[in-house]
C-alpha positions as CSV (number, residue, x, y, z in Angstrom):
1,M,118.5,171.3,45.5
2,K,116.3,173.8,45.4
3,K,118.3,173.9,42.1
4,F,117.6,170.4,40.9
5,L,114.1,170.7,41.9
6,L,113.5,173.7,39.7
7,S,115.8,172.1,36.6
8,M,113.3,169.2,37.2
9,M,110.5,171.5,36.8
10,V,111.4,173.2,33.8
11,F,112.3,169.9,32.2
12,V,108.7,168.5,33.2
13,T,106.8,171.5,31.6
14,M,108.8,171.6,28.7
15,L,108.3,168.3,28.1
16,S,104.2,168.5,28.4
17,F,103.9,171.2,26.2
18,N,106.2,169.2,23.7
19,A,104.0,166.4,24.1
20,C,100.2,169.1,23.2
21,S,102.1,170.5,20.4
22,D,102.9,167.1,18.9
23,S,99.3,166.2,20.0
24,S,97.7,169.2,17.9
25,A,100.1,168.3,15.0
26,G,98.4,165.3,14.7
27,Q,95.7,166.4,14.7
28,D,96.1,169.2,12.3
29,Q,97.7,166.4,10.0
30,N,94.5,163.5,10.3
31,L,91.7,166.4,9.6
32,T,89.0,163.5,7.9
33,S,88.1,164.6,4.4
34,K,84.5,165.9,5.2
35,E,85.9,168.6,7.5
36,S,88.5,169.8,4.7
37,S,85.6,168.9,2.0
38,E,83.1,171.4,4.3
39,I,85.6,174.4,4.0
40,G,83.3,177.0,2.0
41,M,80.2,175.9,2.1
42,K,76.9,177.8,2.4
43,D,73.9,177.1,4.1
44,F,71.2,177.3,1.5
45,G,68.6,176.2,4.4
46,R,66.2,173.5,4.8
47,T,64.0,173.2,2.0
48,V,61.4,171.0,-0.9
49,P,63.1,169.9,-4.4
50,V,60.4,170.3,-7.2
51,G,62.2,169.8,-9.6
52,I,65.2,166.9,-11.2
53,E,66.4,166.5,-14.8
54,K,70.3,165.5,-15.9
55,E,71.3,167.9,-18.2
56,N,75.3,167.9,-19.3
57,G,76.8,165.4,-17.3
58,K,75.2,167.8,-14.0
59,F,71.7,167.5,-12.7
60,K,69.9,171.2,-12.8
61,V,67.5,171.4,-9.4
62,S,64.4,173.5,-8.7
63,F,63.4,174.0,-5.4
64,I,59.9,175.6,-3.9
65,I,59.6,179.7,-4.0
66,S,63.2,180.0,-5.7
67,A,63.2,180.6,-9.0
68,Q,66.9,180.5,-9.9
69,P,68.2,176.9,-11.1
70,Y,70.9,174.8,-9.2
71,E,72.9,172.5,-9.9
72,I,75.1,168.8,-8.6
73,K,77.7,167.3,-10.9
74,D,77.0,163.6,-11.7
75,S,79.6,162.0,-9.7
76,K,80.2,158.5,-7.6
77,E,80.9,160.8,-4.5
78,N,77.1,162.7,-5.1
79,E,75.1,160.1,-6.1
80,S,73.5,159.5,-2.0
81,Y,73.0,163.0,-2.8
82,I,70.9,162.7,-5.8
83,S,69.4,159.7,-4.3
84,M,67.8,162.1,-1.6
85,I,66.9,164.5,-4.1
86,Q,65.5,162.0,-5.8
87,Q,63.1,161.1,-2.9
88,A,62.5,164.3,-1.9
89,V,61.3,165.2,-5.2
90,K,58.6,162.1,-5.2
91,D,57.7,163.0,-1.8
92,E,57.2,166.5,-2.3
93,S,59.5,166.5,1.4
94,P,62.5,168.6,2.6
95,I,66.2,167.8,2.9
96,H,68.5,170.6,4.3
97,I,70.7,172.2,1.4
98,F,74.5,173.5,1.5
99,L,75.9,175.6,-1.7
100,K,79.7,175.7,-3.2
101,S,79.9,179.8,-1.4
102,N,79.3,181.6,-3.7
103,T,78.2,179.2,-6.4
104,N,74.5,178.1,-6.8
105,E,76.5,174.0,-7.3
106,I,74.9,171.8,-4.3
107,A,78.2,171.1,-2.2
108,K,76.0,168.6,0.3
109,V,72.5,167.3,1.0
110,E,71.3,165.7,4.5
111,K,67.9,164.6,6.1
112,A,66.0,167.1,7.3
113,T,64.1,167.2,11.0
114,E,61.0,165.6,12.1
115,E,59.6,169.4,12.3
116,D,60.9,170.0,9.3
117,I,58.9,167.3,7.3
118,R,55.9,168.6,9.4
119,F,56.4,171.9,8.4
120,F,56.5,171.3,5.3
121,K,53.9,168.8,4.6
122,S,51.1,171.5,6.6
123,A,52.0,174.7,4.0
124,F,51.9,172.7,0.7
125,T,48.6,171.8,-0.2
126,K,46.4,171.4,-3.9
127,E,44.4,173.1,-2.6
128,E,43.4,176.2,-3.9
129,K,41.8,178.5,-0.8
130,T,39.1,181.2,-0.9
131,E,40.0,184.2,1.0
132,K,37.2,184.3,3.6
133,G,34.6,187.6,2.9
134,Q,37.8,189.4,1.1
135,S,36.6,188.2,-2.4
136,N,33.5,189.2,-2.6
137,K,34.1,192.6,-1.7
138,L,37.2,192.9,-5.2
139,A,35.9,193.6,-8.2
140,S,36.8,191.1,-11.0
141,V,37.4,193.2,-14.3
142,I,39.2,196.5,-14.6
143,P,36.3,198.8,-15.8
144,D,38.2,200.4,-18.9
145,L,42.1,200.8,-20.3
146,A,42.7,204.0,-18.7
147,T,41.8,202.4,-14.7
148,L,44.5,199.7,-15.8
149,N,47.7,201.9,-17.4
150,S,46.7,204.1,-14.0
151,L,47.1,200.8,-11.6
152,F,50.0,200.1,-13.5
153,A,51.9,203.2,-12.8
154,Q,50.7,202.7,-9.4
155,I,52.4,199.3,-8.9
156,K,55.0,200.9,-10.6
157,N,56.2,203.4,-8.7
158,Q,57.2,200.8,-5.6
159,S,59.7,200.4,-7.4
160,C,63.0,200.4,-5.3
161,G,65.3,203.4,-5.9
162,T,62.3,205.3,-6.9
163,S,60.9,208.4,-4.4
164,T,57.7,207.1,-4.4
165,A,58.2,203.6,-3.1
166,S,56.9,202.9,0.5
167,S,58.4,200.3,2.6
168,P,59.1,197.5,1.8
169,C,59.6,198.5,-2.4
170,I,59.0,196.1,-4.7
171,T,62.2,194.7,-6.5
172,F,61.9,195.2,-10.5
173,K,64.9,195.8,-10.5
174,Y,66.7,192.9,-9.4
175,P,65.3,190.1,-11.5
176,V,67.2,187.1,-10.3
177,D,64.7,186.1,-7.9
178,G,61.9,187.6,-6.1
179,C,59.4,186.7,-8.4
180,Y,56.6,185.5,-5.8
181,A,57.3,187.8,-3.4
182,R,56.6,190.3,-6.3
183,A,53.5,189.2,-7.8
184,H,52.1,189.5,-4.3
185,K,53.0,192.8,-3.4
186,M,51.4,194.2,-6.7
187,R,48.3,191.7,-6.1
188,Q,48.3,193.4,-2.5
189,I,48.0,196.7,-4.4
190,L,45.4,196.0,-6.8
191,I,43.7,194.4,-3.5
192,N,43.5,197.9,-1.7
193,A,42.1,200.0,-4.6
194,G,39.2,197.7,-4.5
195,Y,40.3,194.8,-7.7
196,D,41.7,191.4,-7.8
197,C,43.6,189.6,-10.0
198,E,44.8,186.0,-11.3
199,K,48.5,185.0,-11.1
200,Q,50.0,182.9,-14.3
201,F,53.6,181.0,-13.6
202,V,55.3,179.8,-16.6
203,Y,58.0,176.8,-15.6
204,G,60.9,175.6,-18.0
205,N,64.5,176.9,-19.2
206,L,63.8,179.7,-19.3
207,R,66.2,182.7,-19.8
208,A,65.2,186.6,-20.0
209,S,67.1,190.0,-20.6
210,T,66.9,192.8,-18.5
211,G,68.6,194.7,-21.3
212,S,71.6,195.3,-20.3
213,C,72.0,191.7,-18.8
214,C,70.9,187.8,-18.9
215,V,69.1,186.0,-15.9
216,S,68.0,182.1,-15.5
217,W,65.3,181.1,-14.0
218,V,63.0,177.7,-13.7
219,Y,60.3,179.7,-13.8
220,H,58.5,182.9,-13.5
221,V,55.9,184.5,-11.9
222,A,53.0,187.6,-12.7
223,I,49.8,189.0,-12.0
224,L,47.0,188.7,-14.7
225,V,44.5,191.2,-14.9
226,S,41.2,191.6,-16.3
227,F,39.9,194.6,-17.9
228,K,37.6,195.9,-20.7
229,N,38.5,197.4,-24.1
230,A,36.6,200.1,-25.3
231,S,34.5,198.2,-27.4
232,G,33.3,196.5,-23.5
233,V,35.2,193.2,-24.2
234,V,36.7,191.8,-21.7
235,E,40.6,190.9,-22.1
236,K,43.7,190.0,-20.1
237,R,47.1,191.5,-19.5
238,I,50.0,190.5,-17.7
239,I,51.8,193.3,-15.5
240,D,55.8,192.8,-14.7
241,P,57.9,195.9,-14.6
242,S,60.5,194.0,-14.4
243,L,60.7,193.2,-17.9
244,F,57.9,195.1,-19.1
245,S,58.1,198.9,-17.5
246,T,56.2,200.9,-19.8
247,G,52.9,199.0,-19.2
248,P,50.9,195.6,-19.4
249,V,51.0,192.9,-22.1
250,T,49.3,190.1,-23.5
251,D,50.1,186.9,-21.2
252,T,51.5,185.9,-24.7
253,A,53.9,188.9,-25.4
254,W,54.8,187.8,-22.0
255,R,55.8,183.7,-21.7
256,S,58.2,185.4,-24.7
257,A,59.8,187.8,-22.8
258,C,60.8,184.6,-20.3
259,T,62.1,182.5,-23.5
260,N,64.8,185.4,-24.8
261,S,66.7,183.1,-27.4
262,T,69.7,185.8,-27.2
263,C,70.5,184.6,-23.7
264,G,70.8,181.0,-24.6
265,S,69.0,178.2,-25.1
266,T,65.3,178.1,-23.5
267,S,61.9,176.5,-23.7
268,V,58.6,176.6,-22.2
269,S,57.2,173.1,-20.0
270,S,53.8,174.2,-19.6
271,F,52.0,177.4,-17.4
272,A,49.2,177.5,-15.6
273,N,47.0,180.9,-14.1
274,T,45.6,180.4,-10.0
275,A,44.1,182.5,-8.1
276,G,45.5,185.6,-7.1
277,N,45.7,184.5,-3.7
278,V,48.1,181.0,-4.6
279,Y,52.0,182.6,-3.4
280,Y,53.4,179.7,-5.0
281,R,52.5,176.6,-7.5
282,S,55.0,173.8,-8.4
283,P,55.5,172.4,-11.3
284,S,53.2,169.7,-10.3
285,G,50.6,171.4,-9.3
286,S,50.8,172.1,-5.2
287,L,50.2,175.5,-3.5
288,L,51.2,177.7,-0.8
289,Y,50.1,181.1,0.3
290,D,51.4,183.9,2.2
291,N,48.1,185.0,3.4
292,N,49.6,187.6,5.9
293,Y,52.9,188.5,4.0
294,V,55.4,188.1,6.4
295,N,57.5,186.2,3.2
296,T,56.4,188.8,0.7
297,N,57.8,191.6,2.9
298,C,60.4,189.6,4.2
299,V,61.8,189.1,0.4
300,L,61.2,192.0,-0.6
301,T,63.3,193.7,2.1
302,T,66.3,191.0,1.7
303,F,66.6,192.4,-1.8
304,S,65.7,196.0,-2.0
305,S,68.9,196.9,-2.5
306,L,70.1,194.8,-4.8
307,S,70.3,195.5,-9.2
308,G,70.7,194.2,-12.2
309,C,71.7,190.5,-12.8
310,S,74.4,190.7,-9.3
311,P,74.4,189.0,-7.1
312,S,73.4,185.8,-8.4
313,P,72.5,183.6,-6.9
314,A,70.3,185.8,-5.0
315,P,71.0,185.5,-0.9
316,S,69.5,182.5,0.9
317,V,65.8,184.0,2.1
318,G,65.3,180.6,3.9
319,H,65.3,183.0,7.1
320,C,61.8,184.1,5.3
321,G,59.4,181.4,6.4
322,F,59.8,179.0,3.7
């Protein structure tokens, strides 16, 4: 009798095991297409798209802060995603973006939370803000060329990979992205020396050469300083060691370097000067600020070990606050 009961227990156990195995197999075979398609996605984060243009069977999309172009295929499957992006551009409102891993291709779009919408609406503004008390103490014009060149050297000496750089260093050697953080850190150096500056933002289908590789941008930004030449006439120069490592240049020469045709088709759609404390300006003129340098330092730290034109796209900096 005991042998019979033992045999029955083994038999029931085997039936249970097989039933579980059959159930699991069924689940594996019935993975939804949604689950399958999400394998290999990377969470880009919640952000505001500021431009979308159709180009060669795809849509080129630009987001706040990031200077890199992103794309989404013009397909039936992506119709709802494209519509969400277009509406978000119109409303200057955030959406949740997912990319195909190791690419700049948008794979999925979701609605942002109400909390995200409130955050971005409070951060984005059309108003140029002045810094209380600080601007009055700063000189708006550098007295001579020698002082300008000295300030350029101070800025360049903060480049990542140099023994003179403090932490975070400035990522001039990684031009793929982060120009907004580099420009803001350059301004901080000027402020510490007693001077202020403007910034110039240039927008379009931008391409630039580092001498060894090419990068693509939807915008670029650098600081624009005023100085007195030998005749006492005030002139303006761009400081941007990521493109010009030998010294300040005219803004015309700088914009020309942002449209290097040896790297492919390129064009400028617009450019604009802003106050120096503006961290980011969208093509439509909306502004972001980073007066405490939290986003600036976080971005520079994230990119500090990188150089050249790889990786591209750049690592996500969504954790930095915008």
